[in-house]
N, CA, C and O atoms as a Tripos MOL2 file, in Angstrom:
@<TRIPOS>MOLECULE
protein
  196   195    49     0     0
PROTEIN
NO_CHARGES

@<TRIPOS>ATOM
      1 N         117.6310  115.2550   93.6620 N.3       1 MET1
      2 CA        117.4230  113.8610   93.9390 C.3       1 MET1
      3 C         116.5490  113.6790   95.1900 C.2       1 MET1
      4 O         115.7420  112.7510   95.2400 O.2       1 MET1
      5 N         116.6920  114.5210   96.1660 N.am      2 ALA2
      6 CA        115.9140  114.4100   97.3990 C.3       2 ALA2
      7 C         114.4320  114.6810   97.1430 C.2       2 ALA2
      8 O         113.5780  114.0630   97.7800 O.2       2 ALA2
      9 N         114.1130  115.5890   96.2260 N.am      3 THR3
     10 CA        112.7120  115.8920   95.9480 C.3       3 THR3
     11 C         112.0090  114.7100   95.2890 C.2       3 THR3
     12 O         110.8130  114.5120   95.5060 O.2       3 THR3
     13 N         112.7200  113.9270   94.4940 N.am      4 THR4
     14 CA        112.1320  112.7590   93.8500 C.3       4 THR4
     15 C         111.7290  111.7340   94.9020 C.2       4 THR4
     16 O         110.6510  111.1460   94.8170 O.2       4 THR4
     17 N         112.5840  111.5180   95.8870 N.am      5 LYS5
     18 CA        112.2660  110.5650   96.9420 C.3       5 LYS5
     19 C         111.0820  111.0480   97.7720 C.2       5 LYS5
     20 O         110.2360  110.2450   98.1650 O.2       5 LYS5
     21 N         111.0110  112.3410   98.0410 N.am      6 LYS6
     22 CA        109.8970  112.8790   98.8160 C.3       6 LYS6
     23 C         108.5890  112.7120   98.0630 C.2       6 LYS6
     24 O         107.5740  112.3550   98.6610 O.2       6 LYS6
     25 N         108.5960  112.9640   96.7660 N.am      7 LYS7
     26 CA        107.3800  112.8220   95.9640 C.3       7 LYS7
     27 C         106.9290  111.3680   95.9540 C.2       7 LYS7
     28 O         105.7370  111.0950   96.0940 O.2       7 LYS7
     29 N         107.8510  110.4390   95.7920 N.am      8 ALA8
     30 CA        107.5050  109.0280   95.7670 C.3       8 ALA8
     31 C         106.9570  108.5840   97.1170 C.2       8 ALA8
     32 O         105.9910  107.8240   97.1730 O.2       8 ALA8
     33 N         107.5590  109.0460   98.1930 N.am      9 ALA9
     34 CA        107.1020  108.6620   99.5290 C.3       9 ALA9
     35 C         105.7190  109.2300   99.8070 C.2       9 ALA9
     36 O         104.8700  108.5310  100.3610 O.2       9 ALA9
     37 N         105.4760  110.4720   99.4370 N.am     10 SER10
     38 CA        104.1690  111.0670   99.7060 C.3      10 SER10
     39 C         103.0940  110.4300   98.8290 C.2      10 SER10
     40 O         101.9460  110.3100   99.2560 O.2      10 SER10
     41 N         103.4440  110.0230   97.6210 N.am     11 LYS11
     42 CA        102.4860  109.3760   96.7440 C.3      11 LYS11
     43 C         102.0750  108.0200   97.3190 C.2      11 LYS11
     44 O         100.8960  107.6680   97.2860 O.2      11 LYS11
     45 N         103.0360  107.2580   97.8450 N.am     12 LYS12
     46 CA        102.7280  105.9700   98.4570 C.3      12 LYS12
     47 C         101.8350  106.1570   99.6730 C.2      12 LYS12
     48 O         100.8770  105.4080   99.8630 O.2      12 LYS12
     49 N         102.1390  107.1370  100.4860 N.am     13 ALA13
     50 CA        101.3650  107.3710  101.7030 C.3      13 ALA13
     51 C          99.9240  107.7600  101.3770 C.2      13 ALA13
     52 O          99.0000  107.3430  102.0740 O.2      13 ALA13
     53 N          99.7260  108.5480  100.3340 N.am     14 SER14
     54 CA         98.3720  108.9980  100.0120 C.3      14 SER14
     55 C          97.5300  107.8740   99.4080 C.2      14 SER14
     56 O          96.3160  107.8550   99.6110 O.2      14 SER14
     57 N          98.1300  106.9420   98.6770 N.am     15 THR15
     58 CA         97.3630  105.8580   98.0780 C.3      15 THR15
     59 C          97.1630  104.7070   99.0460 C.2      15 THR15
     60 O          96.2900  103.8680   98.8260 O.2      15 THR15
     61 N          97.9470  104.6460  100.1070 N.am     16 LYS16
     62 CA         97.8580  103.5480  101.0410 C.3      16 LYS16
     63 C          96.5860  103.6290  101.8850 C.2      16 LYS16
     64 O          95.9170  102.6140  102.0820 O.2      16 LYS16
     65 N          96.2440  104.8040  102.3810 N.am     17 LYS17
     66 CA         95.0910  104.9720  103.2510 C.3      17 LYS17
     67 C          93.9240  105.4900  102.4180 C.2      17 LYS17
     68 O          93.8490  106.6810  102.1140 O.2      17 LYS17
     69 N          93.0270  104.6010  102.0550 N.am     18 ILE18
     70 CA         91.9120  104.9580  101.1940 C.3      18 ILE18
     71 C          90.6280  105.1060  101.9980 C.2      18 ILE18
     72 O          89.8770  106.0630  101.8070 O.2      18 ILE18
     73 N          90.3760  104.1650  102.8930 N.am     19 HIS19
     74 CA         89.1250  104.1700  103.6440 C.3      19 HIS19
     75 C          89.4070  104.2900  105.1360 C.2      19 HIS19
     76 O          90.3050  103.6280  105.6560 O.2      19 HIS19
     77 N          88.6540  105.1210  105.8130 N.am     20 THR20
     78 CA         88.7510  105.2030  107.2640 C.3      20 THR20
     79 C          87.3980  104.8600  107.8540 C.2      20 THR20
     80 O          86.3730  105.3710  107.4030 O.2      20 THR20
     81 N          87.3890  104.0160  108.8400 N.am     21 GLY21
     82 CA         86.1480  103.6180  109.4800 C.3      21 GLY21
     83 C          86.0600  102.1130  109.5830 C.2      21 GLY21
     84 O          86.8890  101.4010  109.0170 O.2      21 GLY21
     85 N          85.0720  101.6240  110.2930 N.am     22 PRO22
     86 CA         84.9930  100.1910  110.5460 C.3      22 PRO22
     87 C          84.5600   99.3520  109.3350 C.2      22 PRO22
     88 O          85.1630   98.3110  109.0730 O.2      22 PRO22
     89 N          83.5410   99.7740  108.5970 N.am     23 ASP23
     90 CA         83.0330   98.9630  107.4870 C.3      23 ASP23
     91 C          82.4700   99.8720  106.4030 C.2      23 ASP23
     92 O          81.5290  100.6200  106.6660 O.2      23 ASP23
     93 N          83.0170   99.8280  105.1950 N.am     24 PRO24
     94 CA         82.5490  100.7190  104.1280 C.3      24 PRO24
     95 C          81.2690  100.2360  103.4430 C.2      24 PRO24
     96 O          80.6630  100.9810  102.6740 O.2      24 PRO24
     97 N          80.8540   98.9990  103.7140 N.am     25 CYS25
     98 CA         79.7020   98.4210  103.0080 C.3      25 CYS25
     99 C          78.4410   98.4220  103.8710 C.2      25 CYS25
    100 O          78.5030   98.5390  105.0940 O.2      25 CYS25
    101 N          77.2890   98.2880  103.1970 N.am     26 TRP26
    102 CA         76.0110   98.2050  103.8840 C.3      26 TRP26
    103 C          75.8840   96.8710  104.6130 C.2      26 TRP26
    104 O          76.6920   95.9650  104.4150 O.2      26 TRP26
    105 N          74.8540   96.7610  105.4630 N.am     27 LYS27
    106 CA         74.5870   95.4910  106.1320 C.3      27 LYS27
    107 C          74.2310   94.4500  105.0910 C.2      27 LYS27
    108 O          73.4900   94.7310  104.1500 O.2      27 LYS27
    109 N          74.7600   93.2460  105.2600 N.am     28 GLY28
    110 CA         74.4860   92.1710  104.3120 C.3      28 GLY28
    111 C          75.4320   92.1540  103.1270 C.2      28 GLY28
    112 O          75.2960   91.3130  102.2390 O.2      28 GLY28
    113 N          76.3980   93.0790  103.0980 N.am     29 TYR29
    114 CA         77.3880   93.1460  102.0210 C.3      29 TYR29
    115 C          78.7770   93.0410  102.6130 C.2      29 TYR29
    116 O          78.9930   93.3950  103.7730 O.2      29 TYR29
    117 N          79.7250   92.5510  101.8160 N.am     30 GLU30
    118 CA         81.1110   92.4600  102.2530 C.3      30 GLU30
    119 C          82.0240   93.0400  101.1870 C.2      30 GLU30
    120 O          81.6870   93.0380  100.0040 O.2      30 GLU30
    121 N          83.1760   93.5320  101.6060 N.am     31 GLN31
    122 CA         84.1250   94.1370  100.6750 C.3      31 GLN31
    123 C          85.0650   93.0690  100.1410 C.2      31 GLN31
    124 O          85.6810   92.3340  100.9130 O.2      31 GLN31
    125 N          85.1760   92.9830   98.8110 N.am     32 LEU32
    126 CA         86.0620   92.0140   98.1800 C.3      32 LEU32
    127 C          87.2570   92.6670   97.5110 C.2      32 LEU32
    128 O          88.0560   91.9660   96.8890 O.2      32 LEU32
    129 N          87.4090   93.9380   97.6090 N.am     33 GLY33
    130 CA         88.5300   94.6380   96.9880 C.3      33 GLY33
    131 C          88.1500   96.0750   96.7090 C.2      33 GLY33
    132 O          87.2890   96.6540   97.3710 O.2      33 GLY33
    133 N          88.8190   96.6380   95.7070 N.am     34 MET34
    134 CA         88.5730   98.0320   95.3440 C.3      34 MET34
    135 C          88.2810   98.1110   93.8470 C.2      34 MET34
    136 O          88.8460   97.3560   93.0550 O.2      34 MET34
    137 N          87.3990   99.0260   93.4710 N.am     35 ASN35
    138 CA         87.0960   99.3330   92.0740 C.3      35 ASN35
    139 C          87.5320  100.7650   91.7830 C.2      35 ASN35
    140 O          87.6890  101.5670   92.7040 O.2      35 ASN35
    141 N          87.7270  101.0860   90.5120 N.am     36 THR36
    142 CA         88.0280  102.4540   90.1110 C.3      36 THR36
    143 C          86.7670  103.0590   89.5200 C.2      36 THR36
    144 O          86.1850  102.5240   88.5760 O.2      36 THR36
    145 N          86.3530  104.1880   90.0930 N.am     37 LYS37
    146 CA         85.1490  104.8700   89.6130 C.3      37 LYS37
    147 C          85.4740  106.3470   89.4750 C.2      37 LYS37
    148 O          85.8500  106.9950   90.4510 O.2      37 LYS37
    149 N          85.3320  106.8830   88.2710 N.am     38 ASP38
    150 CA         85.6270  108.2880   87.9890 C.3      38 ASP38
    151 C          87.0370  108.6710   88.4140 C.2      38 ASP38
    152 O          87.2600  109.7830   88.8940 O.2      38 ASP38
    153 N          87.9950  107.7560   88.2430 N.am     39 GLY39
    154 CA         89.3950  108.0480   88.5280 C.3      39 GLY39
    155 C          89.8020  107.9360   89.9790 C.2      39 GLY39
    156 O          90.9140  108.3360   90.3250 O.2      39 GLY39
    157 N          88.9450  107.4060   90.8530 N.am     40 ARG40
    158 CA         89.3310  107.2240   92.2540 C.3      40 ARG40
    159 C          88.9240  105.8220   92.7030 C.2      40 ARG40
    160 O          88.0650  105.1920   92.0860 O.2      40 ARG40
    161 N          89.5320  105.3440   93.7610 N.am     41 LYS41
    162 CA         89.2810  103.9980   94.2600 C.3      41 LYS41
    163 C          88.1020  104.0070   95.2270 C.2      41 LYS41
    164 O          88.0110  104.8600   96.1090 O.2      41 LYS41
    165 N          87.1980  103.0410   95.0450 N.am     42 VAL42
    166 CA         86.0450  102.8840   95.9220 C.3      42 VAL42
    167 C          85.9450  101.4150   96.3260 C.2      42 VAL42
    168 O          86.4070  100.5510   95.5800 O.2      42 VAL42
    169 N          85.3510  101.1020   97.4940 N.am     43 PRO43
    170 CA         85.2180   99.7090   97.9170 C.3      43 PRO43
    171 C          84.3080   98.9290   96.9810 C.2      43 PRO43
    172 O          83.3050   99.4510   96.4960 O.2      43 PRO43
    173 N          84.6730   97.6530   96.7290 N.am     44 ASP44
    174 CA         83.8610   96.7560   95.9140 C.3      44 ASP44
    175 C          83.0200   95.9110   96.8650 C.2      44 ASP44
    176 O          83.4960   94.8980   97.3760 O.2      44 ASP44
    177 N          81.7840   96.3170   97.1030 N.am     45 CYS45
    178 CA         80.8860   95.6320   98.0390 C.3      45 CYS45
    179 C          79.9510   94.7270   97.2740 C.2      45 CYS45
    180 O          79.2930   95.1510   96.3240 O.2      45 CYS45
    181 N          79.8950   93.4450   97.7030 N.am     46 VAL46
    182 CA         79.0240   92.4560   97.0710 C.3      46 VAL46
    183 C          78.1700   91.8080   98.1510 C.2      46 VAL46
    184 O          78.5720   91.7700   99.3140 O.2      46 VAL46
    185 N          76.9840   91.2920   97.7810 N.am     47 PRO47
    186 CA         76.1320   90.6410   98.7870 C.3      47 PRO47
    187 C          76.8240   89.4200   99.3980 C.2      47 PRO47
    188 O          77.5250   88.6810   98.7080 O.2      47 PRO47
    189 N          76.6140   89.2220  100.7080 N.am     48 LYS48
    190 CA         77.1460   88.0330  101.3810 C.3      48 LYS48
    191 C          76.3560   86.8310  100.9430 C.2      48 LYS48
    192 O          75.1540   86.9280  100.6940 O.2      48 LYS48
    193 N          77.0120   85.7060  100.8480 N.am     49 LYS49
    194 CA         76.3240   84.4740  100.4360 C.3      49 LYS49
    195 C          76.0330   83.6120  101.6340 C.2      49 LYS49
    196 O          75.4590   82.5320  101.4930 O.2      49 LYS49
@<TRIPOS>BOND
     1     1     2 1
     2     2     3 1
     3     3     4 2
     4     3     5 am
     5     5     6 1
     6     6     7 1
     7     7     8 2
     8     7     9 am
     9     9    10 1
    10    10    11 1
    11    11    12 2
    12    11    13 am
    13    13    14 1
    14    14    15 1
    15    15    16 2
    16    15    17 am
    17    17    18 1
    18    18    19 1
    19    19    20 2
    20    19    21 am
    21    21    22 1
    22    22    23 1
    23    23    24 2
    24    23    25 am
    25    25    26 1
    26    26    27 1
    27    27    28 2
    28    27    29 am
    29    29    30 1
    30    30    31 1
    31    31    32 2
    32    31    33 am
    33    33    34 1
    34    34    35 1
    35    35    36 2
    36    35    37 am
    37    37    38 1
    38    38    39 1
    39    39    40 2
    40    39    41 am
    41    41    42 1
    42    42    43 1
    43    43    44 2
    44    43    45 am
    45    45    46 1
    46    46    47 1
    47    47    48 2
    48    47    49 am
    49    49    50 1
    50    50    51 1
    51    51    52 2
    52    51    53 am
    53    53    54 1
    54    54    55 1
    55    55    56 2
    56    55    57 am
    57    57    58 1
    58    58    59 1
    59    59    60 2
    60    59    61 am
    61    61    62 1
    62    62    63 1
    63    63    64 2
    64    63    65 am
    65    65    66 1
    66    66    67 1
    67    67    68 2
    68    67    69 am
    69    69    70 1
    70    70    71 1
    71    71    72 2
    72    71    73 am
    73    73    74 1
    74    74    75 1
    75    75    76 2
    76    75    77 am
    77    77    78 1
    78    78    79 1
    79    79    80 2
    80    79    81 am
    81    81    82 1
    82    82    83 1
    83    83    84 2
    84    83    85 am
    85    85    86 1
    86    86    87 1
    87    87    88 2
    88    87    89 am
    89    89    90 1
    90    90    91 1
    91    91    92 2
    92    91    93 am
    93    93    94 1
    94    94    95 1
    95    95    96 2
    96    95    97 am
    97    97    98 1
    98    98    99 1
    99    99   100 2
   100    99   101 am
   101   101   102 1
   102   102   103 1
   103   103   104 2
   104   103   105 am
   105   105   106 1
   106   106   107 1
   107   107   108 2
   108   107   109 am
   109   109   110 1
   110   110   111 1
   111   111   112 2
   112   111   113 am
   113   113   114 1
   114   114   115 1
   115   115   116 2
   116   115   117 am
   117   117   118 1
   118   118   119 1
   119   119   120 2
   120   119   121 am
   121   121   122 1
   122   122   123 1
   123   123   124 2
   124   123   125 am
   125   125   126 1
   126   126   127 1
   127   127   128 2
   128   127   129 am
   129   129   130 1
   130   130   131 1
   131   131   132 2
   132   131   133 am
   133   133   134 1
   134   134   135 1
   135   135   136 2
   136   135   137 am
   137   137   138 1
   138   138   139 1
   139   139   140 2
   140   139   141 am
   141   141   142 1
   142   142   143 1
   143   143   144 2
   144   143   145 am
   145   145   146 1
   146   146   147 1
   147   147   148 2
   148   147   149 am
   149   149   150 1
   150   150   151 1
   151   151   152 2
   152   151   153 am
   153   153   154 1
   154   154   155 1
   155   155   156 2
   156   155   157 am
   157   157   158 1
   158   158   159 1
   159   159   160 2
   160   159   161 am
   161   161   162 1
   162   162   163 1
   163   163   164 2
   164   163   165 am
   165   165   166 1
   166   166   167 1
   167   167   168 2
   168   167   169 am
   169   169   170 1
   170   170   171 1
   171   171   172 2
   172   171   173 am
   173   173   174 1
   174   174   175 1
   175   175   176 2
   176   175   177 am
   177   177   178 1
   178   178   179 1
   179   179   180 2
   180   179   181 am
   181   181   182 1
   182   182   183 1
   183   183   184 2
   184   183   185 am
   185   185   186 1
   186   186   187 1
   187   187   188 2
   188   187   189 am
   189   189   190 1
   190   190   191 1
   191   191   192 2
   192   191   193 am
   193   193   194 1
   194   194   195 1
   195   195   196 2
@<TRIPOS>SUBSTRUCTURE
     1 MET1         2 RESIDUE 1 A MET
     2 ALA2         6 RESIDUE 1 A ALA
     3 THR3        10 RESIDUE 1 A THR
     4 THR4        14 RESIDUE 1 A THR
     5 LYS5        18 RESIDUE 1 A LYS
     6 LYS6        22 RESIDUE 1 A LYS
     7 LYS7        26 RESIDUE 1 A LYS
     8 ALA8        30 RESIDUE 1 A ALA
     9 ALA9        34 RESIDUE 1 A ALA
    10 SER10       38 RESIDUE 1 A SER
    11 LYS11       42 RESIDUE 1 A LYS
    12 LYS12       46 RESIDUE 1 A LYS
    13 ALA13       50 RESIDUE 1 A ALA
    14 SER14       54 RESIDUE 1 A SER
    15 THR15       58 RESIDUE 1 A THR
    16 LYS16       62 RESIDUE 1 A LYS
    17 LYS17       66 RESIDUE 1 A LYS
    18 ILE18       70 RESIDUE 1 A ILE
    19 HIS19       74 RESIDUE 1 A HIS
    20 THR20       78 RESIDUE 1 A THR
    21 GLY21       82 RESIDUE 1 A GLY
    22 PRO22       86 RESIDUE 1 A PRO
    23 ASP23       90 RESIDUE 1 A ASP
    24 PRO24       94 RESIDUE 1 A PRO
    25 CYS25       98 RESIDUE 1 A CYS
    26 TRP26      102 RESIDUE 1 A TRP
    27 LYS27      106 RESIDUE 1 A LYS
    28 GLY28      110 RESIDUE 1 A GLY
    29 TYR29      114 RESIDUE 1 A TYR
    30 GLU30      118 RESIDUE 1 A GLU
    31 GLN31      122 RESIDUE 1 A GLN
    32 LEU32      126 RESIDUE 1 A LEU
    33 GLY33      130 RESIDUE 1 A GLY
    34 MET34      134 RESIDUE 1 A MET
    35 ASN35      138 RESIDUE 1 A ASN
    36 THR36      142 RESIDUE 1 A THR
    37 LYS37      146 RESIDUE 1 A LYS
    38 ASP38      150 RESIDUE 1 A ASP
    39 GLY39      154 RESIDUE 1 A GLY
    40 ARG40      158 RESIDUE 1 A ARG
    41 LYS41      162 RESIDUE 1 A LYS
    42 VAL42      166 RESIDUE 1 A VAL
    43 PRO43      170 RESIDUE 1 A PRO
    44 ASP44      174 RESIDUE 1 A ASP
    45 CYS45      178 RESIDUE 1 A CYS
    46 VAL46      182 RESIDUE 1 A VAL
    47 PRO47      186 RESIDUE 1 A PRO
    48 LYS48      190 RESIDUE 1 A LYS
    49 LYS49      194 RESIDUE 1 A LYS
């Protein structure tokens, strides 16, 4: 039973921190969420209006 809790906790921790750094998008773009690309999460950057 203890191993199940450890696996669940480590899975949450690994999916929680996806991006490190100040801004994942180029200048003139803003992040509106995350997209799935090739089975991993990437920032969804769209042009600023």
